[in-house]
C-alpha positions in Angstrom: 26.6 -6.2 0.4 26.8 -5.6 -3.3 24.2 -2.9 -4.3 22.9 -2.8 -7.9 23.5 0.4 -9.7 20.6 2.1 -11.5 22.5 1.7 -14.7 22.4 -2.2 -14.6 22.1 -2.9 -18.3 19.4 -5.6 -18.2 16.0 -3.9 -17.8 12.9 -5.8 -17.1 9.7 -4.4 -18.6 7.5 -5.7 -15.7 5.4 -3.7 -13.3 7.5 -3.5 -10.1 11.1 -4.3 -11.0 13.5 -2.0 -12.9 16.5 -4.3 -13.1 17.3 -7.9 -12.6 20.4 -10.1 -12.3 19.6 -13.1 -14.4 23.1 -14.6 -13.8 22.8 -15.0 -10.0 25.9 -15.7 -7.9 25.3 -18.5 -5.3 21.7 -18.8 -6.3 20.8 -15.3 -5.3 18.6 -13.2 -7.7 18.8 -9.5 -7.3 16.7 -6.5 -8.5 15.7 -3.0 -7.8 12.1 -2.1 -6.9 10.4 0.4 -9.2 9.0 3.2 -7.1 6.8 5.2 -9.4 4.7 7.7 -7.4 2.4 8.2 -10.4 1.5 4.5 -10.4 -2.3 4.5 -10.4 -2.6 1.3 -8.3 0.1 1.3 -5.7 0.0 5.1 -5.2 -3.8 5.3 -5.4 -3.7 8.2 -2.9 -0.9 10.3 -1.4 1.5 8.4 0.8 4.6 9.4 2.7 6.3 6.0 2.3 6.4 3.1 -0.2 3.4 0.9 0.4 4.0 -2.7 1.6 1.8 -4.0 -1.2 4.3 -2.7 -3.7 7.1 -4.7 -2.0 4.9 -7.8 -1.9 4.2 -7.5 -5.6 7.9 -6.9 -6.3 8.8 -10.1 -4.4 6.3 -12.1 -6.3 7.5 -10.7 -9.6 11.1 -11.5 -8.8 10.0 -15.0 -7.7 8.3 -15.7 -11.0 11.4 -14.6 -13.0 13.4 -16.9 -10.8 11.1 -19.8 -11.5 10.0 -19.9 -7.8 6.2 -19.7 -8.6 6.1 -22.9 -10.7 4.4 -25.0 -8.1 0.6 -25.1 -8.2 0.4 -23.9 -4.6 2.9 -21.8 -2.6 3.3 -20.6 0.9 4.5 -16.9 0.9 5.5 -15.0 4.0 6.6 -11.4 4.2 7.3 -9.3 7.3 7.9 -5.5 7.2 10.5 -4.4 9.8 11.0 -0.8 8.8 9.1 1.8 6.7 10.3 1.9 3.1 11.1 5.5 2.2 10.3 7.2 -1.1 13.7 8.8 -1.8 16.2 6.0 -1.7 16.9 2.9 -3.9 15.3 -0.3 -2.7 17.3 -3.4 -3.5 15.8 -6.9 -3.1 17.1 -10.3 -3.4 15.7 -13.8 -3.6 17.9 -16.7 -2.5 17.4 -20.4 -3.3 17.8 -22.5 -0.2 17.0 -26.1 0.5 13.3 -26.5 0.8 12.5 -22.8 0.6 13.4 -19.4 -1.0 14.4 -16.4 1.1 13.6 -12.8 0.3 15.1 -9.6 1.7 14.6 -5.9 0.9 17.5 -3.5 1.6 17.3 0.3 1.7 20.1 2.6 2.8 22.1 -0.4 4.0 19.4 -1.7 6.4 16.9 -4.5 6.1 13.3 -3.2 5.8 11.5 -6.5 5.0 12.2 -10.2 4.7 10.2 -13.3 3.8 10.1 -16.9 2.7 8.5 -18.8 -0.1 8.1 -22.6 -0.4 5.9 -25.2 -2.2 2.9 -26.2 -0.2 0.2 -28.8 -0.7 -3.3 -28.3 -1.9 -5.6 -26.8 0.6 -7.9 -29.6 2.0 -11.3 -29.3 0.3 -13.9 -27.5 2.4 -17.2 -27.1 0.7 -19.9 -24.6 1.8 -23.1 -23.2 0.2 -22.6 -20.2 -2.0 -23.3 -17.2 0.2 -25.8 -14.5 -0.7 -23.5 -11.8 -1.9 -24.6 -8.1 -1.7 -24.8 -6.3 -5.0 -23.0 -3.1 -5.8 -19.6 -2.0 -4.6 -18.1 -1.3 -1.3 -17.3 2.4 -0.5 -13.8 3.4 -1.4 -13.2 5.1 2.0 -13.9 1.7 3.8 -11.0 0.1 2.0 -8.7 3.2 1.6 -9.0 3.4 -2.2 -9.5 6.7 -4.0 -10.1 5.4 -7.5 -13.1 3.1 -7.8 -11.3 1.0 -10.4 -8.9 -0.1 -7.6 -11.6 -1.4 -5.3 -11.0 -5.2 -5.4 -13.9 -6.4 -3.3 -17.6 -6.1 -3.2 -19.8 -5.2 -0.2 -19.6 -7.2 3.0 -22.2 -10.0 3.4 -22.8 -12.1 6.5 -23.8 -15.7 5.9 -23.5 -18.8 8.0 -21.5 -17.0 10.7 -18.9 -15.7 8.3 -18.3 -12.4 6.6 -18.0 -12.8 2.8 -16.9 -10.6 -0.1 -16.7 -11.3 -3.8 -13.3 -10.5 -5.4 -13.7 -8.1 -8.3 -11.4 -9.5 -11.1 -11.6 -6.1 -12.9 -9.4 -4.7 -10.2 -6.7 -7.3 -10.6 -3.2 -5.9 -10.5 -2.1 -5.8 -14.2 1.4 -5.6 -15.7 2.9 -8.4 -13.6 3.8 -11.9 -15.0 0.7 -14.1 -14.8 1.4 -16.2 -11.6 2.8 -13.2 -9.7 -0.3 -11.1 -10.8 -2.7 -13.8 -9.7 -1.2 -14.1 -6.2 -0.7 -10.4 -5.8 -4.3 -9.6 -6.8 -5.7 -12.0 -4.2 -3.4 -10.6 -1.5 -4.5 -7.0 -2.4 -8.2 -8.1 -2.2 -7.6 -9.7 1.2 -5.7 -6.5 2.4 -8.7 -4.4 1.4 -11.0 -6.8 3.1 -9.0 -6.6 6.3 -9.2 -2.8 6.3 -13.0 -3.0 6.0 -13.0 -5.5 8.9 -10.9 -3.3 11.1 -13.3 -0.4 10.5 -16.5 -2.3 10.9 -15.7 -5.0 13.4 -12.5 -3.7 14.9 -14.2 -0.3 15.6 -11.4 1.8 14.3 -12.6 5.2 13.1 -12.1 6.2 9.5 -9.1 8.4 10.4 -7.1 5.5 11.9 -3.7 4.8 10.3 -3.6 1.1 9.4 -0.1 -0.2 9.0 0.6 -3.4 7.0 2.9 -5.4 9.3 3.1 -8.7 7.4 1.4 -11.5 5.8 1.3 -15.3 5.4 -0.4 -16.6 2.3 -1.0 -20.2 1.2 -2.4 -19.7 -2.3 -2.8 -21.3 -5.7 -0.5 -19.6 -8.3 -3.3 -19.6 -10.9 -7.0 -18.8 -10.2 -9.4 -21.6 -10.7 -10.6 -21.4 -14.3 -14.1 -20.2 -15.1 -14.9 -19.7 -11.4 -15.5 -16.5 -9.4 -13.3 -15.9 -6.4 -14.5 -14.9 -2.9 -13.0 -14.3 0.5 -14.4 -15.0 3.9 -13.6 -14.3 7.6 -15.1 -15.7 10.8 -15.7 -12.7 13.1 -13.8 -12.4 16.3 -13.7 -10.0 19.2 -12.5 -6.5 18.3 -9.3 -7.0 20.4 -8.4 -10.0 18.3 -8.3 -8.3 15.0 -4.6 -7.4 14.9 -4.0 -10.6 13.0 -6.9 -11.6 10.7 -7.2 -15.0 9.0 -8.9 -14.8 5.6 -10.0 -17.8 3.5 -10.0 -17.8 -0.3 -12.8 -19.6 -2.1 -13.6 -20.6 -5.7 -17.3 -20.1 -6.4 -19.2 -22.6 -8.5 -22.1 -24.7 -7.4 -20.5 -24.6 -4.0 -17.9 -22.4 -2.3 -14.7 -24.3 -2.3 -11.8 -23.2 -0.1 -8.6 -23.1 -2.2 -6.3 -21.0 0.0 -5.8 -18.7 3.0 -4.1 -15.4 3.9 -3.2 -14.1 7.3 -2.6 -10.4 7.5 -1.1 -8.7 10.5 -1.7 -4.9 11.0 -1.1 -2.2 13.5 -3.7 0.6 14.0 -2.5 3.9 15.3 -3.6 7.5 15.6 -1.7 10.4 14.0 0.4 11.1 17.1 1.6 7.5 17.4 2.2 7.4 13.6 4.5 10.4 13.8 6.5 8.7 16.5 6.7 5.5 14.5 8.0 7.4 11.5 10.7 9.0 13.6 11.9 5.7 15.1 
């Protein structure tokens, strides 16, 4: 495998990619992930590895530069197979294939994450009454955010047998191209929602390590204009919360379902986490 050197001359000024190959060979676009431990969003608090959300945002940024986010709706899947370490280069590539685009992240000559992206149809319209959202903000500890500016959702509200949160657009991930930023911001809001669900409904105590295993997102590449965004989840038994299905809604006179995100996690204690890091 050909690895990009840090001195690759073409530098992209975006948020998550340092270098890009704009003259792909065989339809493969390549880049290096920017791992900036001082980034106020992706490194909101001390971490011993590169967060999965940074890799997801980098994949989306590369996809936009490679014109893969042009459809109005896309299906994006990403699976994390290894921890991404802080002290080694992370190469990623996006390959055009018939009907879909394939992603892979390589670090120290091994694959650490892979995914797919393809065009998908519009989500069938599902209308619901606008829920009664709670006012204020959700506690940062409940979504594992240290800086209140990075809290992307409001308090949990229960309405019509679903749990709802309003998406706070002020916490949108900035610095990315517009379509990549729109999709990444909704995924981050959903990720925070899942963490809160795991603590409240999954009964995991606040010291639990929650590992981001993967995601499948069927989302619009641009938010509905002049409409607020919200997320909802239909509660399940605590033992069924390893994979959580979140719906995305545009809020006007009604709540209109416009997409969905499924997030898979693994919750471990400190001892199990140490074993996983050594694996």
